[in-house]
C-alpha positions in Angstrom: 0.0 0.0 0.0 1.5 3.4 -0.9 2.6 5.6 2.0 1.0 8.6 0.3 -2.5 6.9 0.9 -2.2 7.6 4.7 -3.3 11.2 5.1 -2.8 11.4 8.9 0.8 10.3 8.5 1.6 13.1 6.0 2.6 15.7 8.6 4.9 13.3 10.5 6.9 12.2 7.5 9.9 13.8 5.7 8.8 12.0 2.5 5.6 10.0 1.7 7.3 8.0 -1.1 7.4 4.2 -0.9 5.2 1.5 0.3 4.3 -0.5 3.4 3.2 -4.1 3.3 0.5 -5.5 5.5 -1.2 -8.8 6.1 -4.5 -9.2 7.8 -5.7 -12.6 8.9 -9.0 -13.4 10.6 -9.7 -16.5 12.8 -11.7 -17.7 15.8 -10.0 -17.9 19.1 -10.2 -20.7 21.6 -13.5 -19.5 23.0 -15.0 -18.7 19.6 -14.1 -15.0 19.7 -13.5 -13.3 16.3 -9.9 -12.2 16.1 -7.7 -10.4 13.6 -3.9 -10.5 13.3 -2.4 -7.6 11.6 1.3 -7.4 10.6 2.7 -4.3 8.9 6.3 -3.8 7.6 8.2 -1.1 5.8 10.4 1.9 6.3 9.2 5.4 6.9 11.4 8.5 6.6 10.8 10.8 9.7 12.4 14.1 10.4 15.1 14.1 13.2 14.0 16.5 15.9 17.6 17.5 16.6 19.2 18.0 13.2 16.1 17.9 10.9 17.7 15.3 8.6 16.0 12.1 7.6 15.6 9.3 10.1 14.6 5.9 8.7 12.0 4.2 10.9 11.5 0.5 10.4 8.0 -0.8 11.0 7.6 -4.2 12.5 3.9 -4.2 13.7 2.3 -7.4 14.9 -1.1 -6.8 16.5 -3.7 -9.2 17.8 -7.1 -7.5 17.7 -10.3 -9.1 19.1 -13.4 -7.9 17.5 -16.2 -6.8 19.9 -19.5 -5.1 19.3 -19.4 -1.4 19.8 -20.4 -0.5 23.4 -19.7 -3.9 24.8 -18.7 -4.0 28.4 -15.2 -5.5 29.2 -14.2 -7.0 32.5 -11.2 -5.6 34.4 -9.3 -8.9 33.6 -9.9 -8.4 29.9 -8.7 -4.8 30.0 -5.5 -5.8 31.8 -4.7 -8.5 29.3 -1.7 -7.2 27.3 -1.7 -10.1 24.8 -4.5 -8.6 22.7 -6.3 -5.4 22.0 -10.0 -4.9 21.5 -11.5 -3.5 18.3 -15.1 -2.3 18.5 -16.9 -2.8 15.1 -20.4 -1.9 14.1 -20.9 -3.0 10.5 -17.7 -2.7 8.5 -14.0 -2.3 9.0 -11.9 0.2 7.0 -8.6 -1.8 6.6 -6.6 1.2 5.3 -7.6 3.2 8.4 -6.8 0.2 10.7 -3.3 -0.1 9.1 -2.7 3.6 9.5 -3.8 3.5 13.2 -1.3 0.7 13.9 1.5 2.6 12.1 0.7 5.8 14.1 0.9 3.7 17.4 4.2 2.2 16.3 6.0 5.5 15.5 8.4 6.9 18.1 7.2 9.9 20.1 10.3 11.8 19.1 12.3 10.8 16.0 16.0 11.4 16.3 19.4 10.0 15.4 21.4 8.4 18.2 24.2 10.9 17.6 23.7 14.2 15.9 24.1 17.9 16.6 21.8 20.9 16.3 21.5 22.5 12.9 24.5 24.9 12.4 26.3 23.7 15.5 29.2 22.5 13.4 29.6 26.0 11.9 29.5 27.7 15.3 33.1 26.8 16.2 33.3 26.7 20.0 30.6 26.3 22.5 29.0 29.5 23.6 28.3 29.9 27.2 25.0 31.9 27.7 26.2 33.0 31.2 29.4 34.6 30.0 27.9 38.1 30.0 26.8 37.6 33.7 30.3 36.6 34.7 31.6 39.9 33.3 29.0 41.9 35.3 29.8 40.0 38.5 33.2 41.8 38.9 31.8 45.4 38.2 30.7 47.6 41.1 27.1 48.8 41.4 
């Protein structure tokens, strides 16, 4: 599926070129519950929040989603179960929207390289101390 098809991702990406692959399988669980397994893979180009250069983000999403009727009550035990998520469904399911939701959940909160500097920091030469002016004032009489 082309990355450009995901409108909500557009503002987060440096480039919306390329594709992501996904696989959606449906099955019945041990107790007859309808379940979907969604896997998503691909590479997205995010903007580094430090240097503003491209940061490749590899997607490796593997979600287990149990379908429930919208408005269904869940027990506390079900809510605390981390092995699956619940997906309320009324009539239909928009697969592209589901894939986009899972991609958004998988993205890092802040995209950045492990080691990089601020834009223009290499051109600045030495490190500037913002309190240097205060040090000069400290020695002057009132």
